[in-house]
PDB file of the backbone (N, CA, C, O) and the ligand in Angstrom, with CONECT records:
HET     ZN  A 101       1
ATOM      1  N   MET A   1       6.127 -29.923  -3.637  1.00  0.00           N
ATOM      2  CA  MET A   1       5.319 -28.930  -3.559  1.00  0.00           C
ATOM      3  C   MET A   1       3.869 -29.145  -3.316  1.00  0.00           C
ATOM      4  O   MET A   1       3.324 -30.041  -3.961  1.00  0.00           O
ATOM      5  N   ARG A   2       3.102 -28.377  -2.393  1.00  0.00           N
ATOM      6  CA  ARG A   2       1.835 -28.862  -2.328  1.00  0.00           C
ATOM      7  C   ARG A   2       0.844 -27.696  -2.701  1.00  0.00           C
ATOM      8  O   ARG A   2       1.112 -26.511  -2.501  1.00  0.00           O
ATOM      9  N   GLN A   3      -0.434 -28.191  -3.313  1.00  0.00           N
ATOM     10  CA  GLN A   3      -1.345 -27.336  -3.720  1.00  0.00           C
ATOM     11  C   GLN A   3      -1.875 -26.327  -2.600  1.00  0.00           C
ATOM     12  O   GLN A   3      -1.890 -26.858  -1.490  1.00  0.00           O
ATOM     13  N   LEU A   4      -2.245 -25.207  -2.615  1.00  0.00           N
ATOM     14  CA  LEU A   4      -2.860 -24.369  -1.830  1.00  0.00           C
ATOM     15  C   LEU A   4      -4.162 -23.936  -2.222  1.00  0.00           C
ATOM     16  O   LEU A   4      -4.493 -23.888  -3.407  1.00  0.00           O
ATOM     17  N   ASN A   5      -5.055 -23.557  -1.101  1.00  0.00           N
ATOM     18  CA  ASN A   5      -6.377 -22.938  -1.409  1.00  0.00           C
ATOM     19  C   ASN A   5      -6.228 -21.595  -1.557  1.00  0.00           C
ATOM     20  O   ASN A   5      -6.873 -20.821  -0.850  1.00  0.00           O
ATOM     21  N   LEU A   6      -5.398 -21.186  -2.452  1.00  0.00           N
ATOM     22  CA  LEU A   6      -5.229 -19.739  -2.483  1.00  0.00           C
ATOM     23  C   LEU A   6      -5.297 -19.306  -4.065  1.00  0.00           C
ATOM     24  O   LEU A   6      -5.131 -20.159  -4.938  1.00  0.00           O
ATOM     25  N   LYS A   7      -5.552 -17.922  -4.383  1.00  0.00           N
ATOM     26  CA  LYS A   7      -5.767 -17.511  -5.822  1.00  0.00           C
ATOM     27  C   LYS A   7      -4.527 -16.716  -5.901  1.00  0.00           C
ATOM     28  O   LYS A   7      -4.091 -16.103  -4.926  1.00  0.00           O
ATOM     29  N   CYS A   8      -3.934 -16.725  -7.108  1.00  0.00           N
ATOM     30  CA  CYS A   8      -2.978 -16.035  -7.604  1.00  0.00           C
ATOM     31  C   CYS A   8      -3.412 -14.472  -7.738  1.00  0.00           C
ATOM     32  O   CYS A   8      -4.371 -14.149  -8.440  1.00  0.00           O
ATOM     33  N   GLY A   9      -2.628 -13.520  -7.006  1.00  0.00           N
ATOM     34  CA  GLY A   9      -3.035 -12.225  -7.129  1.00  0.00           C
ATOM     35  C   GLY A   9      -2.797 -11.516  -8.595  1.00  0.00           C
ATOM     36  O   GLY A   9      -3.120 -10.344  -8.787  1.00  0.00           O
ATOM     37  N   ASN A  10      -2.219 -12.316  -9.578  1.00  0.00           N
ATOM     38  CA  ASN A  10      -2.122 -11.678 -10.873  1.00  0.00           C
ATOM     39  C   ASN A  10      -3.244 -12.242 -11.809  1.00  0.00           C
ATOM     40  O   ASN A  10      -3.978 -11.516 -12.478  1.00  0.00           O
ATOM     41  N   CYS A  11      -3.297 -13.480 -11.790  1.00  0.00           N
ATOM     42  CA  CYS A  11      -4.343 -14.137 -12.773  1.00  0.00           C
ATOM     43  C   CYS A  11      -5.602 -14.935 -12.099  1.00  0.00           C
ATOM     44  O   CYS A  11      -6.355 -15.668 -12.741  1.00  0.00           O
ATOM     45  N   GLU A  12      -5.688 -14.712 -10.916  1.00  0.00           N
ATOM     46  CA  GLU A  12      -6.659 -15.398 -10.054  1.00  0.00           C
ATOM     47  C   GLU A  12      -6.819 -16.990 -10.330  1.00  0.00           C
ATOM     48  O   GLU A  12      -7.885 -17.586 -10.172  1.00  0.00           O
ATOM     49  N   SER A  13      -5.713 -17.542 -10.729  1.00  0.00           N
ATOM     50  CA  SER A  13      -5.645 -19.010 -10.908  1.00  0.00           C
ATOM     51  C   SER A  13      -5.531 -19.572  -9.495  1.00  0.00           C
ATOM     52  O   SER A  13      -4.974 -18.876  -8.646  1.00  0.00           O
ATOM     53  N   ASN A  14      -6.032 -20.826  -9.159  1.00  0.00           N
ATOM     54  CA  ASN A  14      -5.689 -21.426  -7.963  1.00  0.00           C
ATOM     55  C   ASN A  14      -4.600 -22.493  -7.930  1.00  0.00           C
ATOM     56  O   ASN A  14      -4.397 -23.250  -6.981  1.00  0.00           O
ATOM     57  N   ARG A  15      -3.915 -22.464  -9.097  1.00  0.00           N
ATOM     58  CA  ARG A  15      -2.732 -23.493  -9.168  1.00  0.00           C
ATOM     59  C   ARG A  15      -1.630 -22.824  -8.620  1.00  0.00           C
ATOM     60  O   ARG A  15      -0.754 -22.337  -9.334  1.00  0.00           O
ATOM     61  N   VAL A  16      -1.618 -22.768  -7.358  1.00  0.00           N
ATOM     62  CA  VAL A  16      -0.529 -22.008  -6.517  1.00  0.00           C
ATOM     63  C   VAL A  16       0.181 -22.986  -5.652  1.00  0.00           C
ATOM     64  O   VAL A  16      -0.383 -23.814  -4.937  1.00  0.00           O
ATOM     65  N   VAL A  17       1.571 -22.811  -5.786  1.00  0.00           N
ATOM     66  CA  VAL A  17       2.335 -23.627  -5.026  1.00  0.00           C
ATOM     67  C   VAL A  17       3.193 -22.833  -3.967  1.00  0.00           C
ATOM     68  O   VAL A  17       3.326 -21.635  -4.218  1.00  0.00           O
ATOM     69  N   LEU A  18       3.714 -23.246  -2.978  1.00  0.00           N
ATOM     70  CA  LEU A  18       4.634 -22.503  -2.049  1.00  0.00           C
ATOM     71  C   LEU A  18       6.104 -22.457  -2.915  1.00  0.00           C
ATOM     72  O   LEU A  18       6.499 -23.285  -3.735  1.00  0.00           O
ATOM     73  N   ASN A  19       6.632 -21.482  -2.557  1.00  0.00           N
ATOM     74  CA  ASN A  19       8.083 -21.311  -3.255  1.00  0.00           C
ATOM     75  C   ASN A  19       9.186 -20.873  -2.323  1.00  0.00           C
ATOM     76  O   ASN A  19      10.025 -20.022  -2.619  1.00  0.00           O
ATOM     77  N   GLY A  20       9.129 -21.457  -1.287  1.00  0.00           N
ATOM     78  CA  GLY A  20      10.226 -21.153  -0.300  1.00  0.00           C
ATOM     79  C   GLY A  20      10.100 -19.636   0.432  1.00  0.00           C
ATOM     80  O   GLY A  20       9.015 -19.056   0.403  1.00  0.00           O
ATOM     81  N   ARG A  21      11.055 -19.142   0.967  1.00  0.00           N
ATOM     82  CA  ARG A  21      11.134 -17.921   1.565  1.00  0.00           C
ATOM     83  C   ARG A  21      12.014 -16.976   0.914  1.00  0.00           C
ATOM     84  O   ARG A  21      13.073 -17.378   0.434  1.00  0.00           O
ATOM     85  N   ASN A  22      11.615 -15.526   0.837  1.00  0.00           N
ATOM     86  CA  ASN A  22      12.450 -14.746   0.352  1.00  0.00           C
ATOM     87  C   ASN A  22      13.537 -14.295   1.220  1.00  0.00           C
ATOM     88  O   ASN A  22      13.812 -14.944   2.229  1.00  0.00           O
ATOM     89  N   SER A  23      14.232 -13.144   0.881  1.00  0.00           N
ATOM     90  CA  SER A  23      15.430 -12.762   1.649  1.00  0.00           C
ATOM     91  C   SER A  23      15.084 -12.196   3.103  1.00  0.00           C
ATOM     92  O   SER A  23      15.883 -12.263   4.038  1.00  0.00           O
ATOM     93  N   SER A  24      13.897 -11.669   3.189  1.00  0.00           N
ATOM     94  CA  SER A  24      13.395 -11.041   4.460  1.00  0.00           C
ATOM     95  C   SER A  24      12.730 -12.164   5.286  1.00  0.00           C
ATOM     96  O   SER A  24      12.411 -11.922   6.450  1.00  0.00           O
ATOM     97  N   GLY A  25      12.508 -13.359   4.755  1.00  0.00           N
ATOM     98  CA  GLY A  25      11.915 -14.485   5.416  1.00  0.00           C
ATOM     99  C   GLY A  25      10.471 -14.561   5.241  1.00  0.00           C
ATOM    100  O   GLY A  25       9.831 -15.247   6.039  1.00  0.00           O
ATOM    101  N   SER A  26       9.932 -14.003   4.387  1.00  0.00           N
ATOM    102  CA  SER A  26       8.374 -13.950   4.098  1.00  0.00           C
ATOM    103  C   SER A  26       8.080 -15.168   3.240  1.00  0.00           C
ATOM    104  O   SER A  26       8.852 -15.346   2.297  1.00  0.00           O
ATOM    105  N   GLN A  27       7.159 -15.977   3.400  1.00  0.00           N
ATOM    106  CA  GLN A  27       6.775 -17.053   2.677  1.00  0.00           C
ATOM    107  C   GLN A  27       6.125 -16.507   1.258  1.00  0.00           C
ATOM    108  O   GLN A  27       5.257 -15.647   1.110  1.00  0.00           O
ATOM    109  N   THR A  28       6.794 -17.247   0.313  1.00  0.00           N
ATOM    110  CA  THR A  28       6.251 -16.895  -1.179  1.00  0.00           C
ATOM    111  C   THR A  28       5.549 -17.843  -1.746  1.00  0.00           C
ATOM    112  O   THR A  28       5.771 -19.001  -1.393  1.00  0.00           O
ATOM    113  N   TYR A  29       4.696 -17.613  -2.598  1.00  0.00           N
ATOM    114  CA  TYR A  29       4.192 -18.617  -3.519  1.00  0.00           C
ATOM    115  C   TYR A  29       4.503 -18.503  -5.013  1.00  0.00           C
ATOM    116  O   TYR A  29       5.016 -17.449  -5.389  1.00  0.00           O
ATOM    117  N   ARG A  30       4.283 -19.346  -5.796  1.00  0.00           N
ATOM    118  CA  ARG A  30       4.420 -19.270  -7.248  1.00  0.00           C
ATOM    119  C   ARG A  30       3.197 -19.791  -7.913  1.00  0.00           C
ATOM    120  O   ARG A  30       2.687 -20.821  -7.473  1.00  0.00           O
ATOM    121  N   CYS A  31       2.657 -19.147  -8.978  1.00  0.00           N
ATOM    122  CA  CYS A  31       1.584 -19.618  -9.661  1.00  0.00           C
ATOM    123  C   CYS A  31       2.047 -20.344 -10.946  1.00  0.00           C
ATOM    124  O   CYS A  31       2.809 -19.888 -11.799  1.00  0.00           O
ATOM    125  N   LYS A  32       1.520 -21.412 -10.933  1.00  0.00           N
ATOM    126  CA  LYS A  32       1.859 -22.349 -12.137  1.00  0.00           C
ATOM    127  C   LYS A  32       1.245 -21.940 -13.311  1.00  0.00           C
ATOM    128  O   LYS A  32       1.710 -22.370 -14.366  1.00  0.00           O
ATOM    129  N   ASN A  33       0.253 -21.165 -13.335  1.00  0.00           N
ATOM    130  CA  ASN A  33      -0.659 -20.674 -14.590  1.00  0.00           C
ATOM    131  C   ASN A  33       0.385 -19.638 -15.259  1.00  0.00           C
ATOM    132  O   ASN A  33       1.034 -19.840 -16.286  1.00  0.00           O
ATOM    133  N   CYS A  34       0.401 -18.528 -14.478  1.00  0.00           N
ATOM    134  CA  CYS A  34       1.354 -17.342 -15.080  1.00  0.00           C
ATOM    135  C   CYS A  34       2.848 -17.291 -14.772  1.00  0.00           C
ATOM    136  O   CYS A  34       3.668 -16.710 -15.483  1.00  0.00           O
ATOM    137  N   GLY A  35       3.121 -17.935 -13.676  1.00  0.00           N
ATOM    138  CA  GLY A  35       4.591 -18.081 -13.261  1.00  0.00           C
ATOM    139  C   GLY A  35       5.141 -17.069 -12.434  1.00  0.00           C
ATOM    140  O   GLY A  35       6.343 -17.030 -12.170  1.00  0.00           O
ATOM    141  N   CYS A  36       4.197 -16.136 -11.957  1.00  0.00           N
ATOM    142  CA  CYS A  36       4.493 -15.115 -11.075  1.00  0.00           C
ATOM    143  C   CYS A  36       4.872 -15.533  -9.590  1.00  0.00           C
ATOM    144  O   CYS A  36       4.313 -16.543  -9.163  1.00  0.00           O
ATOM    145  N   CYS A  37       5.705 -14.910  -8.811  1.00  0.00           N
ATOM    146  CA  CYS A  37       6.112 -15.127  -7.545  1.00  0.00           C
ATOM    147  C   CYS A  37       5.616 -13.985  -6.693  1.00  0.00           C
ATOM    148  O   CYS A  37       5.819 -12.819  -7.031  1.00  0.00           O
ATOM    149  N   ARG A  38       4.985 -14.298  -5.620  1.00  0.00           N
ATOM    150  CA  ARG A  38       4.592 -13.270  -4.728  1.00  0.00           C
ATOM    151  C   ARG A  38       4.686 -13.705  -3.408  1.00  0.00           C
ATOM    152  O   ARG A  38       4.821 -14.909  -3.189  1.00  0.00           O
ATOM    153  N   VAL A  39       4.626 -12.767  -2.348  1.00  0.00           N
ATOM    154  CA  VAL A  39       4.572 -12.915  -0.969  1.00  0.00           C
ATOM    155  C   VAL A  39       3.174 -13.290  -0.505  1.00  0.00           C
ATOM    156  O   VAL A  39       2.170 -12.661  -0.839  1.00  0.00           O
ATOM    157  N   LEU A  40       3.174 -14.360   0.289  1.00  0.00           N
ATOM    158  CA  LEU A  40       1.798 -14.796   0.819  1.00  0.00           C
ATOM    159  C   LEU A  40       1.370 -13.844   1.951  1.00  0.00           C
ATOM    160  O   LEU A  40       2.208 -13.530   2.796  1.00  0.00           O
ATOM    161  N   ASN A  41       0.084 -13.357   2.018  1.00  0.00           N
ATOM    162  CA  ASN A  41      -0.627 -12.523   3.024  1.00  0.00           C
ATOM    163  C   ASN A  41       0.256 -11.420   3.152  1.00  0.00           C
ATOM    164  O   ASN A  41       0.703 -11.189   4.276  1.00  0.00           O
ATOM    165  N   SER A  42       0.629 -10.604   2.073  1.00  0.00           N
ATOM    166  CA  SER A  42       1.398  -9.436   2.359  1.00  0.00           C
ATOM    167  C   SER A  42       0.532  -8.485   3.093  1.00  0.00           C
ATOM    168  O   SER A  42      -0.639  -8.258   2.789  1.00  0.00           O
ATOM    169  N   VAL A  43       1.276  -7.859   4.231  1.00  0.00           N
ATOM    170  CA  VAL A  43       0.655  -7.066   5.184  1.00  0.00           C
ATOM    171  C   VAL A  43       0.631  -5.504   4.880  1.00  0.00           C
ATOM    172  O   VAL A  43       0.096  -4.686   5.628  1.00  0.00           O
ATOM    173  N   LYS A  44       1.310  -5.177   3.628  1.00  0.00           N
ATOM    174  CA  LYS A  44       1.207  -3.814   3.332  1.00  0.00           C
ATOM    175  C   LYS A  44      -0.015  -3.294   3.061  1.00  0.00           C
ATOM    176  O   LYS A  44      -0.722  -3.791   2.185  1.00  0.00           O
ATOM    177  N   LYS A  45      -0.428  -2.149   3.844  1.00  0.00           N
ATOM    178  CA  LYS A  45      -1.884  -1.657   3.528  1.00  0.00           C
ATOM    179  C   LYS A  45      -1.626  -0.257   3.749  1.00  0.00           C
ATOM    180  O   LYS A  45      -0.968   0.218   4.675  1.00  0.00           O
ATOM    181  N   LYS A  46      -2.282   0.442   2.691  1.00  0.00           N
ATOM    182  CA  LYS A  46      -2.322   1.848   2.638  1.00  0.00           C
ATOM    183  C   LYS A  46      -3.440   2.392   3.547  1.00  0.00           C
ATOM    184  O   LYS A  46      -4.569   1.904   3.600  1.00  0.00           O
ATOM    185  N   LYS A  47      -3.037   3.394   4.215  1.00  0.00           N
ATOM    186  CA  LYS A  47      -4.271   3.928   5.038  1.00  0.00           C
ATOM    187  C   LYS A  47      -4.875   4.843   4.224  1.00  0.00           C
ATOM    188  O   LYS A  47      -4.297   5.562   3.409  1.00  0.00           O
ATOM    189  N   ASP A  48      -6.301   4.799   4.505  1.00  0.00           N
ATOM    190  CA  ASP A  48      -7.317   5.614   3.551  1.00  0.00           C
ATOM    191  C   ASP A  48      -7.406   6.831   4.331  1.00  0.00           C
ATOM    192  O   ASP A  48      -7.834   6.834   5.485  1.00  0.00           O
ATOM    193  N   ILE A  49      -6.962   7.985   3.649  1.00  0.00           N
ATOM    194  CA  ILE A  49      -7.117   9.338   4.271  1.00  0.00           C
ATOM    195  C   ILE A  49      -7.982  10.382   3.510  1.00  0.00           C
ATOM    196  O   ILE A  49      -7.795  10.542   2.304  1.00  0.00           O
ATOM    197  N   ASP A  50      -8.826  11.020   4.111  1.00  0.00           N
ATOM    198  CA  ASP A  50      -9.657  11.787   3.509  1.00  0.00           C
ATOM    199  C   ASP A  50      -8.843  13.206   3.264  1.00  0.00           C
ATOM    200  O   ASP A  50      -8.563  14.044   4.121  1.00  0.00           O
ATOM    201  N   ILE A  51      -8.555  13.236   1.897  1.00  0.00           N
ATOM    202  CA  ILE A  51      -7.768  14.508   1.490  1.00  0.00           C
ATOM    203  C   ILE A  51      -8.238  15.891   1.645  1.00  0.00           C
ATOM    204  O   ILE A  51      -7.437  16.826   1.652  1.00  0.00           O
ATOM    205  N   GLU A  52      -9.541  16.062   1.773  1.00  0.00           N
ATOM    206  CA  GLU A  52     -10.148  17.128   2.055  1.00  0.00           C
ATOM    207  C   GLU A  52     -10.037  17.507   3.527  1.00  0.00           C
ATOM    208  O   GLU A  52      -9.828  18.668   3.877  1.00  0.00           O
ATOM    209  N   ALA A  53     -10.199  16.382   4.472  1.00  0.00           N
ATOM    210  CA  ALA A  53     -10.088  16.646   5.776  1.00  0.00           C
ATOM    211  C   ALA A  53      -8.555  17.026   6.213  1.00  0.00           C
ATOM    212  O   ALA A  53      -8.276  17.849   7.084  1.00  0.00           O
ATOM    213  N   LEU A  54      -7.683  16.323   5.498  1.00  0.00           N
ATOM    214  CA  LEU A  54      -6.308  16.588   5.664  1.00  0.00           C
ATOM    215  C   LEU A  54      -5.780  18.016   5.379  1.00  0.00           C
ATOM    216  O   LEU A  54      -4.955  18.607   6.076  1.00  0.00           O
ATOM    217  N   LEU A  55      -6.409  18.514   4.184  1.00  0.00           N
ATOM    218  CA  LEU A  55      -6.225  19.841   3.682  1.00  0.00           C
ATOM    219  C   LEU A  55      -6.932  20.852   4.848  1.00  0.00           C
ATOM    220  O   LEU A  55      -6.428  21.962   5.019  1.00  0.00           O
ATOM    221  N   LYS A  56      -7.807  20.547   5.438  1.00  0.00           N
ATOM    222  CA  LYS A  56      -8.621  21.407   6.148  1.00  0.00           C
ATOM    223  C   LYS A  56      -7.870  21.512   7.609  1.00  0.00           C
ATOM    224  O   LYS A  56      -7.788  22.571   8.231  1.00  0.00           O
ATOM    225  N   VAL A  57      -7.349  20.287   8.054  1.00  0.00           N
ATOM    226  CA  VAL A  57      -6.496  20.331   9.321  1.00  0.00           C
ATOM    227  C   VAL A  57      -5.254  21.192   9.127  1.00  0.00           C
ATOM    228  O   VAL A  57      -4.866  22.011   9.960  1.00  0.00           O
ATOM    229  N   TYR A  58      -4.663  20.942   7.964  1.00  0.00           N
ATOM    230  CA  TYR A  58      -3.318  21.674   7.760  1.00  0.00           C
ATOM    231  C   TYR A  58      -3.481  23.123   7.613  1.00  0.00           C
ATOM    232  O   TYR A  58      -2.666  23.916   8.085  1.00  0.00           O
ATOM    233  N   GLN A  59      -4.661  23.521   6.879  1.00  0.00           N
ATOM    234  CA  GLN A  59      -4.945  24.916   6.918  1.00  0.00           C
ATOM    235  C   GLN A  59      -5.262  25.572   8.162  1.00  0.00           C
ATOM    236  O   GLN A  59      -5.003  26.770   8.271  1.00  0.00           O
ATOM    237  N   GLU A  60      -5.783  24.942   9.102  1.00  0.00           N
ATOM    238  CA  GLU A  60      -6.091  25.395  10.417  1.00  0.00           C
ATOM    239  C   GLU A  60      -4.901  25.416  11.345  1.00  0.00           C
ATOM    240  O   GLU A  60      -4.807  26.275  12.222  1.00  0.00           O
ATOM    241  N   ASN A  61      -3.916  24.401  11.147  1.00  0.00           N
ATOM    242  CA  ASN A  61      -2.643  24.469  12.095  1.00  0.00           C
ATOM    243  C   ASN A  61      -1.505  24.882  11.329  1.00  0.00           C
ATOM    244  O   ASN A  61      -0.534  25.187  12.023  1.00  0.00           O
ATOM    245  N   LYS A  62      -1.343  24.985   9.980  1.00  0.00           N
ATOM    246  CA  LYS A  62      -0.212  25.484   9.112  1.00  0.00           C
ATOM    247  C   LYS A  62       1.010  24.631   9.732  1.00  0.00           C
ATOM    248  O   LYS A  62       2.125  25.118   9.918  1.00  0.00           O
ATOM    249  N   SER A  63       0.649  23.244  10.041  1.00  0.00           N
ATOM    250  CA  SER A  63       1.993  22.560  10.631  1.00  0.00           C
ATOM    251  C   SER A  63       1.780  21.130   9.984  1.00  0.00           C
ATOM    252  O   SER A  63       0.747  20.489  10.175  1.00  0.00           O
ATOM    253  N   LEU A  64       2.739  20.715   9.273  1.00  0.00           N
ATOM    254  CA  LEU A  64       2.799  19.339   8.902  1.00  0.00           C
ATOM    255  C   LEU A  64       3.034  18.204   9.869  1.00  0.00           C
ATOM    256  O   LEU A  64       2.640  17.057   9.658  1.00  0.00           O
ATOM    257  N   ARG A  65       3.627  18.547  10.824  1.00  0.00           N
ATOM    258  CA  ARG A  65       3.950  17.633  12.022  1.00  0.00           C
ATOM    259  C   ARG A  65       2.556  17.447  12.664  1.00  0.00           C
ATOM    260  O   ARG A  65       2.043  16.330  12.726  1.00  0.00           O
ATOM    261  N   LEU A  66       1.937  18.582  13.152  1.00  0.00           N
ATOM    262  CA  LEU A  66       0.611  18.405  13.950  1.00  0.00           C
ATOM    263  C   LEU A  66      -0.400  17.656  12.992  1.00  0.00           C
ATOM    264  O   LEU A  66      -1.081  16.733  13.438  1.00  0.00           O
ATOM    265  N   THR A  67      -0.496  18.069  11.644  1.00  0.00           N
ATOM    266  CA  THR A  67      -1.392  17.328  10.861  1.00  0.00           C
ATOM    267  C   THR A  67      -1.119  15.744  10.709  1.00  0.00           C
ATOM    268  O   THR A  67      -1.948  14.837  10.642  1.00  0.00           O
ATOM    269  N   GLY A  68       0.163  15.686  10.678  1.00  0.00           N
ATOM    270  CA  GLY A  68       0.575  14.143  10.637  1.00  0.00           C
ATOM    271  C   GLY A  68      -0.012  13.320  11.950  1.00  0.00           C
ATOM    272  O   GLY A  68      -0.617  12.253  11.846  1.00  0.00           O
ATOM    273  N   ILE A  69       0.256  13.968  13.155  1.00  0.00           N
ATOM    274  CA  ILE A  69       0.047  13.399  14.269  1.00  0.00           C
ATOM    275  C   ILE A  69      -1.694  13.193  14.458  1.00  0.00           C
ATOM    276  O   ILE A  69      -2.222  12.236  15.024  1.00  0.00           O
ATOM    277  N   PHE A  70      -2.326  14.229  13.897  1.00  0.00           N
ATOM    278  CA  PHE A  70      -3.764  14.215  13.936  1.00  0.00           C
ATOM    279  C   PHE A  70      -4.234  12.913  13.297  1.00  0.00           C
ATOM    280  O   PHE A  70      -5.055  12.179  13.846  1.00  0.00           O
ATOM    281  N   PHE A  71      -3.609  12.625  11.967  1.00  0.00           N
ATOM    282  CA  PHE A  71      -4.042  11.559  11.103  1.00  0.00           C
ATOM    283  C   PHE A  71      -3.213  10.203  11.476  1.00  0.00           C
ATOM    284  O   PHE A  71      -3.513   9.136  10.939  1.00  0.00           O
ATOM    285  N   GLY A  72      -2.254  10.296  12.336  1.00  0.00           N
ATOM    286  CA  GLY A  72      -1.438   9.177  12.639  1.00  0.00           C
ATOM    287  C   GLY A  72      -0.591   8.845  11.504  1.00  0.00           C
ATOM    288  O   GLY A  72      -0.355   7.662  11.256  1.00  0.00           O
ATOM    289  N   ILE A  73      -0.096   9.817  10.766  1.00  0.00           N
ATOM    290  CA  ILE A  73       0.899   9.482   9.717  1.00  0.00           C
ATOM    291  C   ILE A  73       1.995  10.474   9.798  1.00  0.00           C
ATOM    292  O   ILE A  73       1.841  11.515  10.437  1.00  0.00           O
ATOM    293  N   SER A  74       3.157  10.182   9.141  1.00  0.00           N
ATOM    294  CA  SER A  74       4.296  11.018   9.251  1.00  0.00           C
ATOM    295  C   SER A  74       4.006  12.216   8.567  1.00  0.00           C
ATOM    296  O   SER A  74       3.049  12.276   7.796  1.00  0.00           O
ATOM    297  N   HIS A  75       4.934  13.411   8.834  1.00  0.00           N
ATOM    298  CA  HIS A  75       4.893  14.731   8.311  1.00  0.00           C
ATOM    299  C   HIS A  75       5.149  14.596   6.801  1.00  0.00           C
ATOM    300  O   HIS A  75       4.509  15.264   5.989  1.00  0.00           O
ATOM    301  N   VAL A  76       6.110  13.707   6.441  1.00  0.00           N
ATOM    302  CA  VAL A  76       6.464  13.526   5.111  1.00  0.00           C
ATOM    303  C   VAL A  76       5.371  13.021   4.327  1.00  0.00           C
ATOM    304  O   VAL A  76       5.228  13.468   3.189  1.00  0.00           O
ATOM    305  N   THR A  77       4.554  12.126   4.786  1.00  0.00           N
ATOM    306  CA  THR A  77       3.359  11.741   4.078  1.00  0.00           C
ATOM    307  C   THR A  77       2.409  12.868   3.873  1.00  0.00           C
ATOM    308  O   THR A  77       1.842  12.943   2.783  1.00  0.00           O
ATOM    309  N   VAL A  78       2.190  13.678   4.717  1.00  0.00           N
ATOM    310  CA  VAL A  78       1.295  14.907   4.730  1.00  0.00           C
ATOM    311  C   VAL A  78       1.789  15.762   3.677  1.00  0.00           C
ATOM    312  O   VAL A  78       1.011  16.291   2.883  1.00  0.00           O
ATOM    313  N   PHE A  79       3.144  15.942   3.621  1.00  0.00           N
ATOM    314  CA  PHE A  79       3.646  16.840   2.770  1.00  0.00           C
ATOM    315  C   PHE A  79       3.552  16.289   1.311  1.00  0.00           C
ATOM    316  O   PHE A  79       3.360  17.112   0.416  1.00  0.00           O
ATOM    317  N   ASN A  80       3.663  15.048   1.015  1.00  0.00           N
ATOM    318  CA  ASN A  80       3.444  14.306  -0.228  1.00  0.00           C
ATOM    319  C   ASN A  80       2.140  14.522  -0.765  1.00  0.00           C
ATOM    320  O   ASN A  80       1.943  14.961  -1.898  1.00  0.00           O
ATOM    321  N   LYS A  81       1.091  14.154   0.199  1.00  0.00           N
ATOM    322  CA  LYS A  81      -0.303  14.287  -0.214  1.00  0.00           C
ATOM    323  C   LYS A  81      -0.828  15.709  -0.492  1.00  0.00           C
ATOM    324  O   LYS A  81      -1.754  15.924  -1.274  1.00  0.00           O
ATOM    325  N   LEU A  82      -0.154  16.701   0.225  1.00  0.00           N
ATOM    326  CA  LEU A  82      -0.441  18.028  -0.016  1.00  0.00           C
ATOM    327  C   LEU A  82       0.065  18.472  -1.401  1.00  0.00           C
ATOM    328  O   LEU A  82      -0.597  19.247  -2.092  1.00  0.00           O
ATOM    329  N   LYS A  83       1.248  17.970  -1.795  1.00  0.00           N
ATOM    330  CA  LYS A  83       2.044  18.322  -2.945  1.00  0.00           C
ATOM    331  C   LYS A  83       1.185  17.636  -4.180  1.00  0.00           C
ATOM    332  O   LYS A  83       1.057  18.205  -5.264  1.00  0.00           O
ATOM    333  N   LYS A  84       0.612  16.338  -3.880  1.00  0.00           N
ATOM    334  CA  LYS A  84      -0.244  15.711  -4.983  1.00  0.00           C
ATOM    335  C   LYS A  84      -1.494  16.740  -5.317  1.00  0.00           C
ATOM    336  O   LYS A  84      -1.771  17.049  -6.476  1.00  0.00           O
ATOM    337  N   ILE A  85      -2.170  17.205  -4.241  1.00  0.00           N
ATOM    338  CA  ILE A  85      -3.233  17.973  -4.288  1.00  0.00           C
ATOM    339  C   ILE A  85      -3.057  19.220  -5.243  1.00  0.00           C
ATOM    340  O   ILE A  85      -3.816  19.537  -6.159  1.00  0.00           O
ATOM    341  N   SER A  86      -1.899  19.866  -4.843  1.00  0.00           N
ATOM    342  CA  SER A  86      -1.614  21.187  -5.515  1.00  0.00           C
ATOM    343  C   SER A  86      -1.183  20.921  -7.078  1.00  0.00           C
ATOM    344  O   SER A  86      -1.392  21.735  -7.977  1.00  0.00           O
ATOM    345  N   HIS A  87      -0.506  19.564  -7.262  1.00  0.00           N
ATOM    346  CA  HIS A  87      -0.249  19.304  -8.581  1.00  0.00           C
ATOM    347  C   HIS A  87      -1.526  19.062  -9.522  1.00  0.00           C
ATOM    348  O   HIS A  87      -1.625  19.442 -10.688  1.00  0.00           O
ATOM    349  N   SER A  88      -2.480  18.354  -8.782  1.00  0.00           N
ATOM    350  CA  SER A  88      -3.690  18.163  -9.616  1.00  0.00           C
ATOM    351  C   SER A  88      -4.543  19.235  -9.782  1.00  0.00           C
ATOM    352  O   SER A  88      -5.322  19.248 -10.736  1.00  0.00           O
ATOM    353  N   SER A  89      -4.494  20.243  -8.884  1.00  0.00           N
ATOM    354  CA  SER A  89      -5.424  21.345  -9.064  1.00  0.00           C
ATOM    355  C   SER A  89      -4.742  22.332 -10.044  1.00  0.00           C
ATOM    356  O   SER A  89      -5.374  23.217 -10.620  1.00  0.00           O
ATOM    357  N   LEU A  90      -3.519  22.142 -10.185  1.00  0.00           N
ATOM    358  CA  LEU A  90      -2.876  22.979 -11.256  1.00  0.00           C
ATOM    359  C   LEU A  90      -3.083  22.775 -12.592  1.00  0.00           C
ATOM    360  O   LEU A  90      -3.238  23.632 -13.461  1.00  0.00           O
ATOM    361  N   SER A  91      -3.075  21.242 -12.731  1.00  0.00           N
ATOM    362  CA  SER A  91      -3.499  20.724 -14.138  1.00  0.00           C
ATOM    363  C   SER A  91      -4.883  20.839 -14.545  1.00  0.00           C
ATOM    364  O   SER A  91      -5.086  20.934 -15.756  1.00  0.00           O
ATOM    365  N   THR A  92      -5.778  20.848 -13.832  1.00  0.00           N
ATOM    366  CA  THR A  92      -7.062  20.976 -14.222  1.00  0.00           C
ATOM    367  C   THR A  92      -7.525  22.520 -14.356  1.00  0.00           C
ATOM    368  O   THR A  92      -8.674  22.792 -14.703  1.00  0.00           O
TER     369      THR A  92
HETATM  370 ZN    ZN A 101      -1.026 -16.363 -11.822  1.00  0.00          ZN2+
END
């Protein structure tokens, strides 16, 4: 195992070594400091979407699908985001 110029995503230690590949074939590393195993260069990234703009577009179109196309996300994501908004506005 060789040392890498990487930082552990958990404890920020640089005592990180390669730990083979996981079932989907992504390279993983193991932190010698805290022992956590993670995928290197994880590509999962959440899109930042302006909730107010999303709500505005939805109110204009009254369509989850059109709103999703407008923001480049799925209509299910639009629905979940709108659900979150209504939940948070009810609790306050
Ligand atoms: Zn660590």
